[in-house]
C-alpha positions in Angstrom: -13.9 69.0 -3.7 -13.6 65.4 -2.2 -16.6 63.2 -2.5 -17.3 60.1 -0.3 -19.9 57.7 -2.2 -21.4 55.2 -0.7 -21.3 51.9 -3.3 -22.6 48.3 -2.9 -19.5 46.7 -5.1 -21.5 43.4 -6.3 -22.6 43.1 -2.6 -19.9 44.6 -0.7 -20.7 47.8 0.8 -17.9 50.3 0.6 -17.1 53.5 0.6 -15.6 55.7 -2.5 -13.4 58.7 -1.9 -12.6 60.7 -4.4 -12.4 63.8 -6.3 -15.9 64.5 -7.0 -15.5 66.1 -10.4 -13.1 62.9 -11.4 -15.3 60.1 -10.1 -15.7 58.3 -13.5 -12.5 58.9 -14.6 -9.8 55.9 -14.5 -7.7 57.1 -11.8 -4.6 55.5 -9.5 -6.9 53.2 -7.1 -5.8 52.3 -3.2 -7.8 49.8 -1.5 -7.8 50.2 2.7 -9.0 47.5 5.0 -10.3 48.3 8.0 -8.9 46.2 11.6 -11.1 43.9 13.7 -14.4 45.1 15.3 -13.8 48.5 13.6 -15.6 49.7 10.1 -15.0 51.7 6.7 -15.7 54.9 8.2 -12.5 54.8 10.4 -10.1 55.2 7.7 -11.6 58.1 6.2 -9.1 60.9 7.2 -6.1 58.8 5.2 -8.7 58.1 2.3 -9.4 62.0 2.3 -5.7 62.4 1.9 -4.9 60.1 -0.9 -8.2 61.3 -2.8 -7.1 65.2 -2.8 -3.5 63.7 -4.2 -5.8 62.4 -7.1 -6.4 58.8 -6.0 -9.5 56.9 -5.8 -9.3 55.0 -2.2 -12.0 52.3 -1.9 -13.1 51.4 1.9 -14.9 48.1 2.0 -16.6 46.7 5.2 -15.2 43.6 6.1 -17.6 40.5 6.6 -19.3 40.8 10.3 -18.3 44.3 10.2 -20.0 48.0 9.6 -23.0 47.6 7.5 -22.3 43.5 7.4 -22.6 43.3 11.1 -24.9 40.3 11.9 -25.3 40.8 15.7 -22.2 38.5 16.7 -21.2 39.0 20.3 -17.4 38.7 21.2 -16.7 35.3 21.4 -18.2 34.6 17.9 -16.6 37.4 16.8 -13.3 35.8 17.7 -13.8 32.6 17.0 -14.6 34.0 13.2 -11.6 36.5 13.0 -9.9 33.9 10.3 -13.0 33.4 8.4 -12.9 37.6 7.9 -9.6 37.3 6.6 -10.6 34.5 4.2 -13.6 36.5 2.9 -11.3 39.9 2.6 -9.1 38.0 0.4 -12.0 37.0 -2.1 -13.2 40.4 -1.3 -10.3 42.1 -3.1 -10.7 40.0 -6.3 -14.3 41.0 -6.4 -13.4 44.9 -6.4 -10.6 44.4 -8.6 -12.9 42.8 -11.3 -15.5 45.8 -10.6 -13.0 48.3 -11.3 -11.8 46.6 -14.1 -15.1 46.4 -15.8 -16.0 49.6 -15.0 -12.5 50.9 -16.6 -11.8 53.0 -13.4 -8.0 52.2 -13.1 -5.5 54.3 -14.6 -2.7 52.2 -16.2 -3.5 49.0 -13.8 -2.2 51.2 -10.9 -3.9 49.4 -8.0 -2.6 49.4 -4.5 -3.8 47.7 -1.0 -3.2 48.5 2.7 -4.9 47.7 5.9 -4.6 48.3 9.6 -4.3 45.4 11.7 -6.6 42.5 10.6 -6.8 44.6 7.7 -2.8 45.2 7.2 -3.0 41.1 7.4 -5.3 40.7 5.0 -3.1 42.8 2.6 0.3 40.7 3.1 -2.3 37.7 2.4 -3.4 39.6 -0.9 0.4 39.8 -1.9 0.7 36.1 -1.7 -2.8 35.7 -4.1 -2.6 39.0 -6.8 0.4 40.1 -9.0 -1.4 42.6 -9.9 -1.0 44.3 -6.8 1.2 47.4 -7.5 2.3 48.2 -3.9 1.5 47.8 -0.2 1.0 49.5 3.3 0.6 47.3 6.1 -0.2 49.1 9.6 0.8 46.8 12.4 -0.7 43.5 11.0 1.8 41.0 10.6 2.6 38.9 7.5 3.1 35.5 9.8 -0.6 34.2 9.8 0.0 30.7 10.9 2.4 32.2 14.1 -0.2 34.8 14.9 -2.7 32.1 14.4 -1.3 29.9 16.9 -1.2 32.8 19.9 -5.1 33.3 19.0 -5.5 30.0 19.7 -3.7 30.0 22.9 -5.2 33.1 24.1 -8.5 32.1 23.4 -8.3 28.5 25.0 -6.7 30.2 28.1 -9.2 32.9 28.1 -12.5 31.0 27.5 -11.6 27.8 29.1 -12.8 26.1 25.9 -10.9 23.9 23.5 -11.4 24.4 19.7 -12.3 21.8 17.6 -9.1 20.0 16.1 -10.8 19.6 13.1 -11.6 23.0 12.6 -8.0 24.1 13.6 -6.7 21.7 10.8 -8.8 23.4 8.2 -7.9 26.9 9.4 -4.4 26.1 9.1 -4.5 24.4 5.6 -6.0 27.6 4.3 -3.6 30.0 6.3 -0.5 28.2 4.9 -1.4 29.1 1.3 -1.6 32.9 2.1 1.0 33.4 4.9 3.5 35.5 3.3 6.3 34.4 5.4 6.2 31.2 3.9 5.5 32.6 0.1 8.3 35.3 0.3 9.0 34.4 -3.5 5.2 36.3 -4.1 6.9 39.7 -3.0 8.4 39.8 -6.2 10.5 43.1 -5.3 7.0 45.0 -5.0 7.1 48.2 -3.1 5.9 47.7 0.4 5.7 49.8 3.4 5.4 48.4 7.2 4.6 50.5 10.3 4.3 49.0 13.6 4.4 50.7 17.5 6.8 48.5 19.5 4.9 48.3 22.5 2.0 46.8 20.5 0.0 44.2 23.4 -2.1 42.8 20.2 -0.1 42.3 17.2 3.5 41.4 18.0 6.0 44.2 16.9 8.3 41.3 16.7 6.5 39.2 14.2 6.2 41.9 11.8 10.1 43.0 11.8 11.7 39.8 12.0 9.7 39.2 8.5 11.1 42.3 7.4 14.4 41.7 8.0 14.2 38.4 6.2 12.4 39.9 3.0 14.6 42.7 2.5 17.2 40.2 1.7 14.8 38.9 -1.0 14.8 42.4 -2.4 17.2 43.3 -5.5 15.8 46.9 -4.6 15.8 47.1 -0.9 14.6 50.6 -1.2 11.2 49.1 -2.1 10.6 47.9 0.9 10.6 49.8 4.3 10.0 49.0 7.9 8.8 52.4 10.1 9.4 51.3 13.7 7.3 54.0 16.0 9.0 54.0 19.8 6.5 53.4 22.7 3.5 53.4 20.5 0.6 50.5 21.0 -2.0 49.5 18.8 -3.1 52.7 17.1 -2.0 53.9 14.1 -0.5 57.8 14.8 -1.2 60.7 12.4 2.6 60.0 11.9 1.9 56.6 10.7 -1.0 57.8 8.5 0.9 60.2 6.5 3.9 58.1 6.2 2.2 55.3 4.3 0.4 58.6 2.6 4.1 59.5 1.3 4.6 55.9 0.7 1.6 55.1 -1.6 2.0 58.7 -3.7 6.1 57.8 -4.3 5.2 54.3 -5.3 1.5 54.3 -7.2 
């Protein structure tokens, strides 16, 4: 039987999805991050399938989302987008430390994935944590500074407001450190899966696809990085994509 357990991991509200009779055993672990304005519960289908296959899946709530919501309006949320991503990166390490201290990881087998903002979190985490064994990026761009340019432009055009230049400078100085497109050597031949719909109006398909075309040149084993394009798909993960991500994790973790 699959159990869904609510856990506060050092203050991070999370769901842990695992075979109930094995919840205290060391298992391979997959951490999966939701997208912007979403929450941990929205990724239970993927977590359930992976749990059936013997994985412990951790679904955390991001800052200002789910059980961490603080009643911010949409404009406040938009202006907090990168703060959420930066907090996610810190949270990944917190979760890793908790898992290690609790001896819940089998042979160091930890992977990470995410949808949209969660996919961006995933690519950023690869620049920081060499212990990540595999990753699944669902319609998320690794080109964080390029995407930030787009967000700033969109916000200023639609709101008619200018963002403080010092704020922009501070954000960009942090982004350059976690922008995987600027640190491709950090991939280190690790298995990474990308899925993206080619009609995505939110996160540009071309950003992730162009990254892949450059990144694959860095791999000694080119089958360890894979890009799955879904024709005519917009900004929503399909069942086809979810099952492909599950298969990738099953083969590489």
